[in-house]
C-alpha positions as CSV (number, residue, x, y, z in Angstrom):
1,M,0.0,0.0,0.0
2,L,2.8,2.4,0.9
3,Q,4.6,1.6,-2.4
4,K,1.4,2.4,-4.3
5,F,1.1,5.8,-2.5
6,A,4.8,6.6,-3.2
7,K,4.3,5.9,-6.9
8,R,1.4,8.3,-7.1
9,L,3.4,11.0,-5.4
10,Q,6.2,10.4,-7.9
11,R,3.7,10.8,-10.8
12,H,2.2,13.9,-9.1
13,A,5.6,15.5,-8.7
14,R,6.5,14.8,-12.3
15,I,3.3,16.3,-13.6
16,R,3.5,19.4,-11.3
17,S,7.1,20.2,-12.5
18,K,5.7,20.7,-16.0
19,I,2.3,22.5,-15.4
20,S,1.3,25.6,-13.6
21,G,-1.9,27.7,-13.5
22,T,-2.1,31.4,-14.3
23,A,-5.0,33.9,-13.9
24,A,-5.9,33.5,-17.6
25,R,-5.5,29.7,-17.6
26,P,-5.8,28.3,-14.0
27,R,-5.0,24.8,-12.9
28,L,-7.8,22.3,-12.1
29,A,-6.4,20.0,-9.4
30,V,-8.1,16.7,-8.7
31,Y,-7.9,14.7,-5.5
32,R,-9.5,11.3,-5.4
33,S,-9.8,9.3,-2.2
34,N,-11.4,5.9,-1.8
35,T,-14.8,7.4,-1.0
36,H,-14.8,11.0,-2.3
37,I,-13.5,13.3,-5.0
38,R,-12.5,16.9,-4.8
39,V,-11.4,19.5,-7.3
40,Q,-9.9,23.0,-7.0
41,L,-9.4,25.7,-9.6
42,I,-6.0,27.3,-8.6
43,D,-4.1,30.3,-9.8
44,D,-0.5,29.3,-9.0
45,V,0.9,32.8,-9.7
46,T,-1.0,34.4,-6.7
47,G,-1.4,31.1,-4.8
48,K,-5.2,31.4,-4.6
49,T,-8.0,29.0,-5.0
50,L,-10.6,30.5,-7.4
51,A,-13.3,27.8,-7.0
52,S,-13.7,24.4,-5.6
53,S,-16.2,21.5,-5.6
54,S,-16.6,18.2,-3.8
55,D,-19.0,15.4,-3.4
56,L,-19.0,15.8,0.4
57,K,-21.9,18.2,0.4
58,M,-23.8,16.7,-2.4
59,K,-26.6,14.2,-2.0
60,K,-25.2,10.7,-2.4
61,D,-27.2,9.1,-5.2
62,G,-25.5,6.8,-7.8
63,T,-22.1,5.3,-8.1
64,K,-18.8,7.1,-7.3
65,T,-18.3,7.6,-11.0
66,Q,-21.7,9.3,-11.3
67,M,-20.8,11.5,-8.3
68,A,-17.5,12.5,-10.0
69,Q,-19.5,13.5,-13.1
70,K,-21.8,15.7,-10.9
71,V,-18.7,17.3,-9.3
72,G,-17.4,18.0,-12.8
73,E,-20.7,19.6,-13.8
74,D,-20.7,21.7,-10.6
75,I,-17.1,23.0,-11.1
76,A,-17.8,23.7,-14.8
77,K,-20.6,26.0,-13.8
78,K,-18.3,27.8,-11.4
79,I,-15.6,28.1,-14.1
80,Q,-18.1,29.6,-16.5
81,D,-19.3,32.1,-13.8
82,L,-15.7,33.2,-13.6
83,K,-15.7,33.7,-17.4
84,I,-12.7,31.3,-17.9
85,S,-12.7,29.3,-21.1
86,E,-9.3,27.5,-20.8
87,I,-7.8,25.5,-17.9
88,V,-4.8,23.3,-17.2
89,F,-5.9,19.8,-16.0
90,D,-3.9,18.4,-13.1
91,R,-4.9,14.8,-12.4
92,G,-2.8,14.7,-9.3
93,G,-0.9,11.6,-10.2
94,F,-4.0,9.5,-10.4
95,L,-4.5,7.4,-13.5
96,Y,-6.8,8.9,-16.2
97,H,-9.7,6.5,-16.0
98,W,-13.0,5.9,-14.2
99,R,-13.7,8.8,-11.8
100,V,-11.0,11.1,-13.0
101,K,-12.0,10.6,-16.6
102,A,-15.7,11.1,-15.8
103,L,-15.0,14.3,-14.1
104,A,-12.8,15.6,-16.9
105,E,-15.4,14.7,-19.6
106,A,-18.1,16.5,-17.6
107,V,-16.0,19.7,-17.5
108,R,-15.2,19.4,-21.2
109,S,-18.9,19.0,-22.1
110,A,-19.4,22.5,-20.7
111,S,-17.1,23.7,-23.6
112,I,-14.1,24.4,-21.4
113,K,-10.8,23.6,-23.1
114,F,-7.9,21.8,-21.5
């Protein structure tokens, strides 16, 4: 278990060394635990979180993948309210499938470019 966590941290560090968010194109950071999923829209230049969303406060109905899709739709609305059309996607070292992919596709369906 510890080795799996260390591998994710290595992937996360490798990804973060290459990407960074700005005010014009902020970074959408994803964190996925065994039970929940959280996202934050971050401006790395100023170090501020512009928007965030999580399934913690949402009504639990459906699978974890469906909840990730709802979180993606919620953060997409918040991104559109901020009048941002392009973001940088940071999957946080997690593999791009199942919940992370469902969240990303829900954000893309709101015509936000990665």
